[in-house]
C-alpha positions as CSV (number, residue, x, y, z in Angstrom):
1,M,0.0,0.0,0.0
2,S,1.6,3.3,-1.1
3,K,1.8,6.2,1.3
4,F,0.7,8.5,-1.5
5,S,-2.8,8.9,-2.7
6,F,-4.0,10.8,-5.8
7,A,-7.4,11.9,-6.8
8,P,-9.2,9.6,-9.3
9,P,-8.4,10.7,-12.9
10,E,-12.1,11.2,-13.6
11,L,-11.5,14.2,-15.8
12,Q,-9.2,12.2,-18.1
13,V,-11.8,9.4,-18.4
14,A,-14.4,12.0,-19.3
15,F,-11.9,13.5,-21.9
16,A,-11.2,10.1,-23.4
17,N,-15.0,9.6,-23.8
18,K,-15.4,13.0,-25.3
19,L,-12.5,12.5,-27.6
20,N,-14.0,9.2,-28.8
21,T,-17.0,11.3,-29.9
22,F,-15.0,14.1,-31.4
23,R,-12.9,11.9,-33.7
24,P,-15.7,10.9,-36.2
25,Q,-17.1,14.5,-36.0
26,Y,-14.2,16.9,-36.1
27,L,-10.8,15.2,-36.5
28,Q,-8.9,13.4,-39.2
29,E,-11.3,10.4,-39.0
30,A,-14.2,12.7,-40.0
31,L,-12.1,14.2,-42.8
32,A,-11.2,10.8,-44.3
33,A,-14.8,9.7,-44.3
34,T,-15.8,12.8,-46.0
35,V,-13.1,12.7,-48.7
36,Q,-14.2,9.1,-49.6
37,R,-17.6,10.5,-50.6
38,L,-16.2,13.3,-52.8
39,D,-15.3,13.5,-56.5
40,I,-11.5,13.5,-56.2
41,E,-11.0,15.3,-59.5
42,N,-13.2,18.2,-58.3
43,L,-11.4,18.2,-54.9
44,D,-8.0,18.3,-56.6
45,S,-9.2,21.1,-58.9
46,Q,-10.3,23.2,-55.9
47,L,-7.0,22.5,-54.1
48,A,-5.1,23.7,-57.1
49,E,-7.2,26.8,-57.2
50,F,-7.0,27.7,-53.5
51,V,-3.5,26.4,-52.4
52,P,-0.1,27.5,-53.7
53,K,1.6,24.8,-55.8
54,D,4.7,24.7,-53.6
55,D,2.6,24.0,-50.5
56,L,0.8,21.0,-52.3
57,S,4.2,19.8,-53.4
58,T,5.6,19.9,-49.8
59,L,2.7,17.9,-48.5
60,A,2.9,15.4,-51.4
61,A,6.6,14.9,-50.6
62,A,5.5,13.9,-47.1
63,G,2.9,11.5,-48.6
64,L,0.0,13.8,-47.6
65,R,-3.0,15.1,-49.5
66,G,-3.7,18.8,-49.6
67,E,-7.1,18.7,-47.8
68,L,-5.3,17.4,-44.7
69,L,-4.2,21.0,-44.1
70,F,-6.1,23.2,-46.5
71,A,-9.9,23.8,-46.5
72,V,-11.7,24.0,-49.8
73,P,-15.5,24.6,-50.4
74,C,-16.4,21.1,-51.6
75,V,-15.2,19.5,-48.3
76,L,-17.1,22.0,-46.1
77,Q,-20.2,21.8,-48.3
78,D,-20.3,18.0,-47.9
79,N,-19.5,18.1,-44.2
80,P,-19.9,21.6,-42.6
81,Q,-18.7,20.4,-39.2
82,L,-15.2,20.0,-40.6
83,L,-14.8,23.7,-40.2
84,A,-14.0,22.7,-36.6
85,Y,-11.2,20.4,-38.0
86,Y,-9.4,23.3,-39.7
87,R,-10.0,25.7,-36.8
88,L,-8.5,23.2,-34.4
89,L,-5.6,22.4,-36.7
90,L,-4.7,26.0,-37.1
91,G,-4.8,26.6,-33.3
92,Y,-7.8,28.9,-33.0
93,S,-10.1,28.7,-30.0
94,Q,-13.8,29.0,-30.5
95,K,-13.8,32.4,-28.7
96,Q,-10.9,33.7,-30.9
97,F,-12.4,32.3,-34.1
98,Y,-16.2,33.0,-33.6
99,G,-16.1,35.7,-30.9
100,G,-17.6,39.2,-31.4
101,A,-15.2,42.0,-30.7
102,S,-12.3,39.5,-30.1
103,G,-13.1,37.3,-33.0
104,F,-12.3,37.2,-36.7
105,G,-15.8,38.4,-37.9
106,V,-16.8,34.8,-38.9
107,G,-19.5,34.2,-36.2
108,H,-22.0,33.4,-38.9
109,F,-20.1,30.3,-39.7
110,K,-20.5,28.9,-36.1
111,S,-23.6,26.9,-37.0
112,M,-21.5,24.8,-39.4
113,E,-19.4,23.5,-36.6
114,E,-22.1,23.2,-34.0
115,K,-25.1,22.1,-36.1
116,G,-23.6,20.9,-39.4
117,R,-25.7,23.6,-41.2
118,I,-24.6,26.2,-43.7
119,G,-26.7,29.3,-43.4
120,T,-27.3,31.7,-46.3
121,A,-24.7,34.2,-45.1
122,A,-22.1,31.5,-44.5
123,S,-22.9,30.0,-47.9
124,N,-22.3,33.3,-49.6
125,D,-18.9,33.7,-47.8
126,L,-17.7,30.1,-48.1
127,Q,-15.1,30.8,-50.7
128,D,-13.7,33.7,-48.7
129,I,-13.3,31.7,-45.5
130,C,-11.6,28.9,-47.4
131,Q,-9.2,31.4,-48.9
132,A,-8.5,32.8,-45.4
133,L,-8.0,29.3,-43.9
134,C,-5.7,28.3,-46.8
135,A,-3.6,31.4,-46.3
136,S,-3.2,30.5,-42.6
137,G,-2.4,27.0,-43.5
138,S,0.3,28.2,-45.9
139,L,1.8,30.4,-43.1
140,M,1.8,27.4,-40.7
141,L,3.5,25.1,-43.3
142,R,6.1,27.8,-44.1
143,G,6.9,28.2,-40.4
144,M,7.3,24.5,-39.9
145,K,9.6,24.3,-42.9
146,E,11.7,27.2,-41.6
147,L,12.2,25.3,-38.3
148,D,12.9,22.1,-40.2
149,L,10.0,20.4,-38.6
150,K,8.7,17.2,-40.1
151,V,5.2,17.4,-41.5
152,S,3.2,14.2,-40.8
153,K,-0.3,13.1,-40.5
154,S,0.1,12.2,-36.8
155,G,1.9,15.5,-36.2
156,L,-1.0,17.5,-37.6
157,E,-3.5,15.5,-35.5
158,D,-1.4,16.3,-32.5
159,L,-1.7,20.0,-33.3
160,S,-5.5,19.7,-33.4
161,L,-5.5,17.9,-30.1
162,L,-3.4,20.7,-28.5
163,T,-6.2,23.1,-29.4
164,L,-9.0,20.7,-28.4
165,G,-7.6,20.1,-24.9
166,P,-8.3,23.5,-23.4
167,Q,-11.7,23.4,-25.1
168,L,-12.6,20.1,-23.5
169,R,-11.3,21.3,-20.1
170,G,-13.3,24.5,-20.4
171,G,-16.4,22.4,-21.1
172,A,-15.6,20.1,-18.2
173,N,-15.3,23.1,-15.9
174,N,-18.7,24.4,-17.0
175,V,-20.2,21.0,-16.3
176,R,-18.5,20.9,-12.9
177,G,-19.9,24.3,-12.2
178,L,-23.4,23.4,-13.1
179,L,-23.2,20.2,-11.1
180,G,-22.0,22.2,-8.1
181,I,-24.9,24.5,-8.3
182,S,-27.3,21.6,-8.6
183,N,-25.6,20.0,-5.5
184,V,-26.2,23.1,-3.5
185,F,-29.8,23.3,-4.6
186,E,-30.3,19.7,-3.6
187,V,-28.9,20.5,-0.1
188,I,-31.3,23.5,0.1
189,E,-34.2,21.2,-0.9
190,D,-33.3,18.7,1.7
191,I,-33.4,21.5,4.4
192,V,-36.6,23.2,3.4
193,G,-38.4,20.6,1.2
194,H,-40.8,19.6,4.0
195,A,-42.4,23.0,3.7
196,R,-42.6,23.0,-0.1
197,L,-46.0,23.7,-1.6
198,S,-47.3,20.5,-3.0
199,D,-48.3,21.8,-6.4
200,E,-44.6,22.3,-7.2
201,D,-43.3,18.8,-6.4
202,D,-42.2,18.2,-10.0
203,D,-40.4,21.5,-10.6
204,K,-36.7,20.9,-10.3
205,T,-35.7,24.5,-10.8
206,R,-37.6,26.3,-8.0
207,I,-39.0,25.7,-4.5
208,T,-41.9,27.7,-3.1
209,I,-42.6,27.5,0.6
210,K,-45.0,29.2,3.0
211,S,-43.1,31.0,5.7
212,A,-44.1,31.5,9.3
213,T,-45.2,35.0,8.4
214,G,-47.7,33.6,5.9
215,R,-45.8,34.9,2.9
216,S,-44.6,32.8,0.0
217,V,-40.8,32.4,-0.3
218,L,-39.3,31.5,-3.6
219,I,-35.9,29.7,-4.0
220,R,-34.8,29.3,-7.6
221,F,-31.9,28.9,-10.0
222,A,-30.8,32.2,-11.5
223,A,-28.2,33.2,-14.1
224,D,-26.3,35.6,-11.9
225,P,-26.2,34.9,-9.0
226,D,-26.6,31.1,-9.2
227,I,-29.4,30.6,-6.7
228,V,-31.6,33.3,-5.1
229,V,-34.1,33.4,-2.2
230,Q,-37.0,35.9,-2.7
231,E,-39.9,36.7,-0.4
232,E,-43.2,37.6,-2.0
233,V,-44.7,40.7,-0.4
234,S,-47.6,41.1,-2.8
235,P,-48.7,39.1,-5.9
236,G,-45.8,39.2,-8.3
237,R,-43.7,41.5,-6.1
238,Y,-40.7,40.1,-4.3
239,I,-38.1,41.3,-1.8
240,N,-34.6,40.0,-2.6
241,A,-33.4,38.1,0.4
242,V,-30.4,35.9,-0.3
243,A,-28.0,35.6,-3.3
244,I,-25.9,32.5,-3.5
245,E,-22.8,32.1,-5.7
246,V,-21.4,28.6,-6.2
247,K,-17.8,28.2,-7.3
248,A,-17.4,24.5,-7.8
249,G,-13.9,24.4,-9.3
250,T,-11.4,22.3,-7.4
251,D,-8.2,24.0,-8.7
252,A,-6.8,25.8,-5.6
253,S,-4.4,27.9,-7.7
254,N,-7.4,29.5,-9.4
255,I,-9.7,30.0,-6.4
256,H,-8.9,33.7,-5.9
257,N,-10.0,34.4,-9.5
258,R,-13.3,32.6,-8.8
259,I,-13.7,34.6,-5.5
260,G,-13.3,37.7,-7.6
261,E,-16.0,36.5,-10.0
262,A,-18.3,35.9,-7.0
263,E,-17.6,39.4,-5.8
264,K,-18.6,40.9,-9.1
265,S,-21.9,38.9,-9.0
266,H,-22.5,39.9,-5.4
267,Q,-21.9,43.6,-6.1
268,K,-24.6,43.3,-8.7
269,A,-26.8,41.5,-6.2
270,R,-26.3,44.2,-3.7
271,K,-27.5,46.8,-6.2
272,D,-30.5,44.7,-6.8
273,G,-31.4,44.8,-3.1
274,Y,-30.3,41.4,-1.8
275,A,-29.9,41.6,1.9
276,E,-27.5,38.6,2.2
277,C,-24.8,37.3,-0.2
278,W,-23.3,33.8,0.3
279,T,-20.5,32.2,-1.5
280,V,-20.0,28.4,-1.7
281,V,-16.5,27.2,-2.7
282,N,-15.1,23.8,-3.5
283,V,-11.6,24.3,-2.1
284,G,-10.7,23.8,1.5
285,G,-8.0,25.2,3.8
286,L,-8.4,28.8,2.5
287,D,-7.0,31.9,4.2
288,M,-10.4,33.3,5.2
289,A,-9.0,36.7,6.0
290,K,-7.6,37.0,2.4
291,V,-10.8,35.5,0.9
292,R,-13.0,38.0,2.8
293,A,-10.8,40.8,1.6
294,E,-11.3,39.6,-2.0
295,S,-15.1,39.4,-1.7
296,P,-16.2,41.9,1.0
297,S,-19.8,41.7,-0.4
298,T,-20.0,38.1,0.8
299,N,-21.6,37.8,4.2
300,H,-20.8,34.1,4.6
301,F,-18.6,31.5,3.0
302,F,-19.3,27.8,2.9
303,T,-17.6,24.8,1.4
304,L,-19.4,22.5,-1.0
305,A,-18.0,19.4,0.7
306,G,-19.3,20.7,4.0
307,L,-22.8,21.3,2.7
308,M,-23.0,17.9,0.9
309,S,-21.8,16.1,4.1
310,K,-25.0,17.3,5.8
311,E,-23.1,17.5,9.1
312,G,-20.5,19.6,10.8
313,D,-20.2,23.3,11.6
314,D,-20.3,24.4,8.0
315,Y,-23.5,22.6,7.2
316,E,-25.2,23.6,10.4
317,N,-24.3,27.2,9.9
318,F,-25.7,27.1,6.4
319,R,-28.8,25.2,7.5
320,S,-29.7,27.6,10.4
321,R,-29.1,30.7,8.3
322,L,-31.3,29.4,5.5
323,L,-34.1,28.4,7.8
324,S,-33.9,31.9,9.3
325,A,-33.9,33.6,5.9
326,V,-37.1,31.7,4.8
327,S,-38.7,31.9,8.3
328,I,-39.6,28.2,8.7
329,A,-38.9,25.6,11.4
330,A,-36.6,22.7,10.7
331,K,-38.1,19.5,9.5
332,P,-39.0,17.2,12.3
333,S,-36.4,14.6,13.2
334,I,-37.2,10.9,12.9
335,E,-37.3,10.6,16.7
336,D,-40.0,13.3,16.8
């Protein structure tokens, strides 16, 4: 038995599963399947039109076909999702490629990658984007030649994977964040669910309870902050009671950035009249003096692990404050 213990590589297993999905959609496997369906004479004609002869010769010398690096209209018309293949190969993130102010002005092509559909505007500009992609491909090939780097099929696939990695990790972080919010909501439901109005039993996004004052209290998912508690003072009119931000990332080196994000959300919540702002984090052992200085708008900090354990000081503090905020008694114990 080793004296060392590492966290389960769950993220890598998820990446492996996602990569298995991506290969026949966006990577060389997808390109090969598409080329098999095409008229090769037409494909070669377009490659000759869009790609400098010297570049095609360089690839041919390495035993590679031109479409492996260079995008031409007939390929993207047959399989629009292959736009992602060329984007990844050339090292452009989705934000850099499709973004508004920070992008290349090609946002109208995004549906090709995501939905496999070429809209009217994208269809009209298809030759232009192919020309631009081919120009970037030429620059990349020239740079590799200047550094005397070998051009190979596997090497080009590796370049695509280098771009795909951060994209997958970003997606995984988003999933982890949503899961963390759901976990906190489940803890809340366990604490106040006994007072939930019966006609909302099937709604998984909101909880309405009747407080001791006779008023309805709504607890629901929100965009920013993540979870809110609101008290209805008259039909359709609410007082904002509690705003809850959940930062479920486990990377301790990035926790202070996430605390800063929570602070921005809570500053907005304060302007919207929320009386209390709570932040849930998924990293333990924090310097609480430093964390409080980074988010002075946060009234109380809690840990996700503490809440999900449903015991201990962290959980009991959260539980008592939530019950006080919604003005209800705790659910009866089994002994009662």
